[in-house]
C-alpha angles and dihedrals in degrees: 000000000000087000092059094047092048093052093042092056092041089055092048090052091049091052097043098042097077090044092052093047092048091047090052092052095046097044103047113148121239111273119235117248121235132178113263090253093051092046090050089053091050091048090053092049092049091060087078092056132077129177117215106205151143118243095233101034107122092216091050089050088053091055093044089053090054090048089053092047090052093041093236119166095207116164113251117217116195109216094177097065103020112071093190091057090046090053091048090053094048095046096041103036097029097237142046101246127132144248096041125162116209110209119191116190127209092269092054096254111146125215123189116210120193130186122062095238092053091047092049091049091050093049093047093049093046100039106016126101094330090068097048 
């Protein structure tokens, strides 16, 4: 019985994955506009961030939409197809769960933030209207 459930859900994922990716591409929110100087500052700050994610994870899509809305060039790290990134996430964050935002401060201290709503709140507070 487990066998049937496993293959049923695997088939559902295979069918829905292209639909989710297409939907993400077609429904991107409008990006905010910043002055070139402000955008350069945001770009520099984003070098200390990395998003561990799966391409078709709905919660990861939610975070990527917010990144696009805020015009954030955060590095995306695919933990589904890249075993090294998966291992980094497990060793650094303590579990393999996506989305996870890795935040490195100026002193080199690393913080791992899970949950799409928490990540979106953090990004909005740090890069939202204050950075326009």
